[in-house]
Every structure is written in structure tokens, then in C-alpha cells.
C-alpha positions in Angstrom: 18.6 28.2 -37.5 16.2 25.3 -36.7 16.9 22.7 -34.1 18.4 19.6 -35.8 16.8 16.4 -34.4 17.0 12.8 -35.3 15.3 9.7 -33.8 17.3 6.7 -32.5 17.7 4.0 -30.0 19.9 4.0 -26.9 22.6 1.4 -27.7 24.9 1.9 -24.7 25.1 3.4 -21.3 28.7 4.6 -20.5 28.3 6.5 -17.2 25.6 7.5 -14.7 26.0 10.5 -12.4 23.6 12.7 -10.5 21.9 14.8 -13.2 24.0 13.4 -16.1 24.0 10.2 -18.2 26.7 9.6 -20.8 25.4 7.1 -23.4 25.3 6.2 -27.1 22.4 6.5 -29.5 22.9 4.3 -32.5 26.6 4.2 -31.7 27.1 8.0 -31.4 28.1 9.6 -28.1 25.3 11.4 -26.4 24.7 13.2 -23.1 21.3 13.1 -21.3 20.1 15.2 -18.4 17.5 13.0 -16.6 16.3 16.0 -14.6 14.9 17.3 -17.9 14.1 14.2 -19.9 13.4 11.6 -17.3 15.3 8.4 -16.8 17.0 6.7 -19.7 17.8 3.0 -20.3 19.1 0.7 -23.0 16.7 0.3 -25.9 14.8 3.5 -25.3 13.3 5.3 -28.3 14.7 8.9 -28.2 15.0 12.2 -30.0 18.5 13.6 -30.1 19.8 17.1 -30.9 22.7 16.5 -33.3 23.4 20.0 -34.5 26.5 20.8 -32.5 28.3 17.6 -33.5 27.3 18.0 -37.1 28.6 21.5 -37.2 32.0 20.3 -35.8 31.9 22.7 -32.8 34.9 22.2 -30.5 33.0 22.0 -27.3 30.0 20.1 -28.8 31.6 16.8 -29.6 28.5 14.8 -28.7 24.8 14.8 -29.2 22.3 15.8 -26.6 19.2 13.8 -25.7 16.2 16.0 -26.5 13.3 13.8 -25.4 12.8 10.2 -24.3 9.7 8.8 -26.1 9.8 5.6 -24.2 9.7 6.8 -20.5 10.0 10.6 -20.6 6.5 11.7 -21.5 4.0 13.3 -19.1 6.6 13.8 -16.4 5.3 15.8 -13.4 6.8 19.2 -12.5 8.9 19.7 -9.4 6.6 19.9 -6.4 5.9 23.5 -5.4 8.0 25.0 -8.2 6.6 27.7 -10.6 9.7 29.7 -11.7 10.8 28.4 -15.1 14.3 27.5 -16.3 14.8 28.1 -20.0 11.4 29.9 -20.2 9.4 30.0 -23.4 11.6 27.4 -25.1 10.8 23.8 -25.8 12.8 22.8 -22.7 11.1 25.1 -20.2 10.6 23.4 -16.8 9.7 24.7 -13.3 12.4 24.6 -10.6 12.3 25.8 -7.0 14.4 28.9 -6.7 16.1 30.1 -3.5 14.5 33.5 -3.7 11.1 32.0 -3.3 11.9 31.0 0.3 13.2 34.4 1.3 11.2 36.2 3.9 12.9 39.4 5.1 15.1 40.7 2.3 16.7 43.4 4.5 19.9 41.4 4.8 21.7 41.7 1.4 25.2 42.7 2.6 27.9 40.2 1.7 30.1 41.6 4.5 33.3 41.3 2.6 32.6 37.8 1.3 35.5 36.9 -1.1 34.1 36.2 -4.6 36.5 34.8 -7.2 35.3 35.6 -10.7 36.5 33.2 -13.5 36.2 33.7 -17.2 36.9 30.1 -18.0 35.7 26.9 -16.4 39.2 25.4 -16.4 40.2 28.0 -13.8 37.8 26.6 -11.2 39.9 23.6 -10.0 43.1 25.6 -9.3 41.1 28.4 -7.7 39.5 25.9 -5.4 43.0 24.4 -4.7 44.1 27.8 -3.5 41.0 28.2 -1.3 41.6 24.8 0.3 39.3 22.2 1.7 38.8 23.7 5.2 36.7 26.6 4.0 33.0 26.4 3.1 33.0 27.4 -0.6 30.1 27.8 -2.9 30.3 27.4 -6.7 28.0 29.6 -8.7 27.6 28.8 -12.4 26.6 31.7 -14.6 25.6 31.8 -18.3 28.4 32.1 -20.8 29.4 28.5 -21.4 27.6 25.2 -20.8 24.3 25.6 -19.0 24.0 22.2 -17.2 26.0 22.1 -13.9 26.1 18.3 -14.0 28.1 18.3 -17.3 31.2 19.4 -15.3 33.3 16.5 -14.2 35.5 19.1 -12.5 32.7 20.4 -10.3 31.6 16.9 -9.4 35.2 16.0 -8.4 35.6 19.1 -6.3 32.3 18.5 -4.6 33.2 14.9 -3.8 36.6 16.0 -2.5 35.1 18.6 -0.2 36.5 21.6 -2.0 32.9 22.8 -2.6 30.0 23.0 -0.1 27.3 23.6 -2.6 26.5 24.4 -6.3 24.2 27.2 -7.5 22.7 27.4 -11.0 22.0 31.0 -12.1 19.4 32.1 -14.7 19.2 29.6 -17.6 21.9 27.4 -16.0 20.3 24.3 -14.4 21.1 21.2 -12.4 22.7 22.9 -9.4 21.8 22.0 -5.8 20.3 25.4 -5.6 18.7 27.5 -8.3 18.7 31.4 -8.4 17.2 33.9 -10.7 20.3 36.2 -10.8 23.9 36.3 -9.9 23.2 38.9 -7.2 20.6 36.6 -5.6 23.0 33.7 -5.8 25.7 35.7 -3.9 23.3 36.7 -1.2 22.1 33.1 -1.0 25.7 32.0 -0.4 26.2 34.7 2.2 23.0 33.7 4.0 24.2 30.1 4.1 27.3 31.2 6.0 29.8 30.3 3.3 33.4 31.6 3.6 34.0 32.2 -0.1 32.4 31.9 -3.5 33.7 30.9 -6.9 31.7 32.2 -9.9 32.4 30.7 -13.3 30.8 29.9 -16.6 30.3 26.2 -17.4 32.6 24.1 -19.6 33.1 25.5 -23.0 32.7 29.2 -23.8 30.6 31.2 -26.2 33.1 33.0 -28.4 33.0 35.1 -31.6 36.6 36.5 -31.7 35.2 39.9 -31.0 35.9 42.3 -28.2 32.7 41.8 -26.2 31.0 38.8 -27.9 32.1 36.1 -25.6 31.0 34.4 -22.4 33.9 35.6 -20.3 32.0 38.8 -19.7 29.9 36.9 -17.2 32.8 37.4 -14.8 32.3 41.2 -15.1 28.6 40.8 -14.0 29.7 38.7 -11.1 32.4 41.1 -10.0 30.1 44.1 -10.2 27.3 42.4 -8.3 29.8 41.3 -5.6 31.2 44.8 -5.2 27.8 46.4 -5.1 26.6 44.1 -2.4 29.6 44.6 -0.1 31.6 41.6 -1.2 35.3 41.4 -2.1 35.5 40.6 -5.9 38.7 39.0 -7.1 39.4 38.4 -10.8 41.3 35.3 -12.0 43.2 36.5 -15.1 43.5 34.3 -18.1 47.1 34.0 -19.3 48.9 31.7 -21.8 52.4 31.4 -23.2 51.5 28.9 -25.9 48.0 29.7 -27.3 48.2 29.9 -31.0 45.7 32.7 -31.1 47.3 36.1 -30.7 44.3 37.5 -28.8 44.8 34.9 -26.1 48.6 34.8 -25.9 50.1 36.4 -22.9 47.1 38.2 -21.2 43.9 37.2 -22.9 41.7 39.9 -24.5 38.9 38.2 -22.5 40.4 39.5 -19.3 41.0 43.0 -20.6 37.4 43.2 -21.9 36.1 42.0 -18.6 38.1 44.6 -16.7 36.8 47.4 -18.9 33.3 46.6 -17.6 34.2 46.1 -13.9 33.8 49.0 -11.6 36.1 47.6 -8.9 37.9 44.3 -8.4 41.3 43.0 -7.4 43.3 41.2 -10.1 45.3 38.4 -8.5 48.7 37.9 -10.2 51.3 35.2 -9.7 54.6 36.2 -8.4 57.4 35.7 -10.9 55.4 36.6 -14.0 55.7 40.2 -15.2 52.3 41.8 -15.3 51.5 43.6 -18.6 51.2 47.3 -18.3 47.7 47.4 -19.8 46.4 45.2 -17.0 46.8 48.1 -14.5 47.1 47.5 -10.7 47.4 43.9 -9.5 47.9 42.2 -6.2 50.9 39.9 -6.5 50.6 36.5 -4.8 53.2 33.9 -4.1 51.6 31.0 -6.0 54.8 28.8 -6.2 53.1 25.9 -4.5 50.3 25.5 -7.0 51.5 22.2 -8.4 51.5 20.5 -5.0 48.2 22.1 -4.0 46.6 20.9 -7.2 47.9 17.3 -6.9 45.1 14.9 -7.5 43.0 17.4 -9.5 42.6 17.2 -13.2 44.0 20.3 -14.8 43.2 21.1 -18.5 43.1 24.3 -20.4 42.1 24.0 -24.1 43.4 20.5 -24.0 46.7 21.6 -22.5 48.0 20.4 -19.1 50.0 22.0 -16.3 53.4 21.4 -18.0 52.3 23.3 -21.1 50.4 26.1 -19.4 52.0 26.6 -15.9 51.2 30.3 -15.7 47.5 29.7 -16.5 47.0 27.5 -13.6 49.3 29.5 -11.3 47.3 32.6 -12.0 44.0 30.9 -11.1 45.6 29.4 -8.0 46.8 32.9 -7.0 43.2 34.1 -7.1 42.1 31.3 -4.8 45.0 32.0 -2.4 44.0 35.7 -2.3 40.4 34.8 -1.6 41.5 32.5 1.2 43.5 35.3 2.8 40.5 37.6 2.7 38.2 34.9 4.2 40.4 34.5 7.2 
């Protein structure tokens, strides 16, 4: 499938954030990542990738700026960087990676560092609410959903509210405060920084095919296995729903079951008061009854549904954060 591009003019600037600009090109919503394309302004002549919007994809309801022909040509590479993000694609660009500054690699033990593994980005906010603001928490974004870290309003809000100490972009993910080649390296980087806990998740949206293993949620399995192998304490946040119209996601999602099939060892946090399905196996029950109060002020949304429609979804994620907090103590 070829890339679908069209040429247009920037007709409006809606929002500017670090690493993200929301704008309009010829009246159509568009997202721009100035770290890739350079700065953008009204009237700029641009190329826009329109394919996701024209295909009607649920998580692609906007165009993406591909190149700025007015002010985005001949941009210099990041000083001192030589490891490429999105290598051998038209968007390859060099970024400094944390591993390049490592001297002695003998210290790779996570020493029990709690690592919450999320299969959906919408779990991140309640997980962080469970961890609280007094711990130093790192957010690691792994492939499986959106690749740009700046696209997440949730991560931006959590960072601004001091729930997160830093953000790490792994592999093809980009735009984090730190870049790492692999999830394992990202975990070690967080441990070396003295963080108390880590939250691993895919970005907004999720790659899905409806098949057993063809979905982005399996990134949680990779994170859990890496954490366990390096001496960390992996905790899986289960995906549960009482109202999802799709049978495969109602109750306990097949994403969680498929992830657990591939995980060597991890603790599944489960909210007290909800019966755990037999096929889930052993769980650690957590009193998550205070999740609403703890999440006050945070935007909670799962597939367009809020906390009143999906209470157990958010309670389960909050339980994972609480369990990680207990293990960080």
C-alpha cells in the first residue's frame, strides 16, 4: 500500500505543545511533530499523509504532516546523534539514545523495581493514580499503538501533575525525553536513574486484527519478560470490561489472556469485589475501592467510555498501580 499524500496550506493552528502541534490544513484536522518536520506556521506549504483518515480508521481521525516545504527542508540532525529512529523509512532521523552514554554495563539488575505492564494506553492514568505523586515513576512507551510520545495528552497531563518523572521512547517510538533501543535498555535506564517504579504501555490507539496474537497488546508481554529477566517485579494490568460490544473483549479481554500465554512470570493485579475468571489463573487481589477519589482530576476514557460506564476497567488498572506502590516501599 503506497503512502497517500496531498499538498496543502496550513489554515489554522489549534494547539502547540512540546513535540506536537494540532493544526488544520485546508480546513482538515492535522497533527504535526516539529521534532521531525521542523516548525510550522500559518500559510506554510506542506505535504500531508491523509491515508488513515480516508480509510476511516477509528484512531486515525486526523491527517499527519509529512513534510513542511516552507520551513522544514535541510534541517540539521540532532548534534552527536547517529542511531536512527524509523530507520530506512522516509522518516528516518538520528536521535541520541541512552545506551550510547553507558560506560560500564555490569549493572543491569533492576533489584526488584516494580514494572506495571499495560496493554492499552487508557490504563496509564489510573495506574499512575495508584502509584501516587510521591514516587519517582518513569513512563516507557513501547511499540503497539501510536509511536509519537507527544501525541498523548494523558502522558502530558501526568507529567505536568508530577505523576511521572520522565518519559522514554523505545525502538520506533519517538519524542520521549529519553530514547532507548530496546525495552530492556529502557528498564535498565530507569533503574540507573534511581526511579521507584516504571509504567510500560503502548501509545494511544492499538494495532488490532481481531486475531489471537495479531495485536499491539503483546508489547506488555515483552515488557514483563524483560523486567522479570533483569530482576524486576513485573505486574500486569488486566483489561476488563462489562459493556464492550465485542465478545472477545467483554469480561476479561482476549488481549490479556494472549499476553499471559507469552509471559514467563508476572503478577496479575485484580480488584477486590470482582470475581476473577478461572482461565486467568492466580491473581493478587487488591483493595481498589478508592480508585475514583484517587483519579479525581485525571481524564479517564476507555474506547470512548468513562468511569461510570467502565468502573472495573479503571479499578483494575488502579489496582496494578497500588500493587506496584506497595512493592516500591
